[in-house]
N, C-alpha and C positions, 0 to 999 in steps of 0.2 A: 766795638760798634754796639753789641749787644749790652754791655755794661749801660752805655749811653740810653738805649732804648727802656732797660729796666728802671734807670732813674727817672727817665722821663714818665714812665707809667705811674710810678710810686708818687711824683711829684703830682700828676693829674689826678690821682687818687685822694691825696691830701687835699688838693684844691677844692675836691666834689665834696669832701667831707665838711671843709669849712664853710662852703656855701650851703649846705643842708638846711640851717636854722633860716639863713637869708630867703631859700627858696620856699620853705613853709610859711614864713611870716607873709611873704607877698601872696600866697596863694590863700591864706587865711584871711587877710585884709580884704581880699575880693569876696570871699565867702562871707564875712560879717557885714560888708556892705549891701551883700544880697540877701541878708537875713538867714542865712544858712547856719544857725548856731548849732544845731543838732551834728551837724557834719564836724564842727570844730570839736564838740565835747566829746564826740567818739572817737577820736583820732589823738593818740598819746602825742606830745612834743618829741621831737626827733632825739634819738640818742645821744647825738652830739652834745645836746644840752646839760652839761654836767654842773654842779653847783658852781658859781662864779664864772661863767663862761661867757659873759657879755651882754651888750643891750639887746641883740635880735633875740636872745633866749629868754631874756627878762621880759622882753614885750610878747613873747609867744606864751608863757606861762599866764602873764596877765590876761591875755585875750582869752585863753581857755578858760581863767577863773571866772571871768565875766559872762562867757557863754554858758558854762555850767549853772552859775547863778541866776542868770535870766531864766534860763529854762525851768530851773526848781520853782521860780517865782510865779512863772506864767499861768500856772493852774491852781493858785492859792485862792482860798474862798475871798469873797467881797469884804474889804474891811480887815481882813486877817494880817497881822504883821508877819507871818512866817507861812510858808507852805504846809502841807499835811506830812503825815509820817509814813507814806508808803515807802516802799522798797525803792522806787523809781526816783523819789524826791531826796531820799535818805542819800543814794548814791550820787546825785547831782550835788547835793551839798558836801558831800565828802570830796569829790571832785573840785569844786571850788575852793574849799579850805587847803586841799594839798597843792593844787596848783597855785594859789596866792603864796603859799608858805614857799613854794620853789621860785617864785619871781623874789621875794625877798633875800633867798640865798644867793640867787644871780647878781643881785644888787651888792651884796656883801654889808648889809646896812638896813635900818628901818626904812622901808619903802612905803610911804603911808598910804598910797591907793592899794597896795597889796595887804597891807594890814587891815585896812578897812574892810576890803572883800573878804578876808580871812575871819574877821570878828563878826561880820554879819551872818557868814555861812555856819561858823561853829556855834553862834548863839541861838540861831534856828534848830540847829541839830540838838542842842542842849535843851533847849525848851521842850522837846519830845520826849526826854529822859524822865523816868521817875524822880520825884523831888529829892529823895536821899542821894540819887546819884548826880542829879543836875547841880545841887547847891555848891560840891568843892569844884566841879568843872567851871561853874559861873564864877566863881571866886578867882580862879586862875586866868579866866577870860578878861575879868576885869583889870587884873595885873598887865596882861599882855596889851590891853587897848589903850593904856595910859600915855602913849605918845600921840593919841588922836586928841588934838586940842580943840578941835571945832565942836560945832553945835550937835552934828551927827556923832561924834565920838561920844559927846556926853550921854547921848540917846541910846547909843548902844551898851555903855557901861551902867545907865540907870536900868535899862532892860535886864541886864544880866544879873543887877544887885537884886531886882525885883523877883528874878526866878529863885534866887537863893532864899528870898523871903515867904516862899510859898508854904501852904502847910504841909507837914511831915517832911520839910527839909531839914529839920535838926531842932535843936534847943530853941526856946522862945526867945533867950538873950540874942542868940546869934542870927535868928530872923528878924528881930527888932533892929538890929546893927545894919542888916541888909536893905531892910525897910528905910531907913535913914539915909543909908549911901543912896538909894533909889532918888530920894527927894532931893538929896544934895545936887546929884548929877543934873537932875530935871532943873533946878534952880541955875546951875552953872550954864545949861544950854539956853535957857530961858533969857539969862543976861545977854546972849549973845543973838537970839533970834525969838524976841517977846512973843511974837504972835504964832509960834510954831505949834500946831494943833497936836502932833505926835508927843511933843515935850509937855505940854498942857495934860495930855491925857495920862502920860506917865507920872506927873506930879499927883494927879487926882488918885491914881492907881495904888502909889506910894503910901498916902494917908489912909485909903481903905484898907491896905493889906496891914498897916500898923494898928488901925482899930480893932482889928480882929485878934490881936497878939496882947495877951495878958500884961498891963503895967508897961505897955509900949508908947511912949509919949514923944512925939517929935518936936 
């Protein structure tokens, strides 16, 4: 009898553990609908959500990534592509990037919404780095964002390339190559969305950046 009770308690505990991600997901969906993004950002995903643990965990990580990124962008200056460099904003960008990466690990594959969130968060963090540190990180980010085949993906890669073309980012030849890459991404995106203002601005910024680099011809 005692053995049966023990087994029942173990089974109940296991069931509770399995339900923990589902319970958190239901609660977060309600909080997100109510606009309580800070509550989501402040709460870690349940420990049961180890890499590769299923759809509920994947959705939890995505919701947290979205919440952290939304909060980071909430206070950005008008017309700015990224938030500022305060400790709070940097922490929220880090939260968004790590949560998006965890969503991909849960999926066990390239999960395009998560990759896009991670690229956006990392790009903004990189843009706040000194140019010499930003350039290699930007080149890595371009490679990671390769699966993003839409116009937004082209914009993100182009902005990363433009970061690698900044003054003091490295040798002028490397900066010129980065400026060309930025312009090519702008053209790729504009082929998909010809009237996109952000892509048009990227193309113009790439041309201006190249014009300030010795012997850089686009």
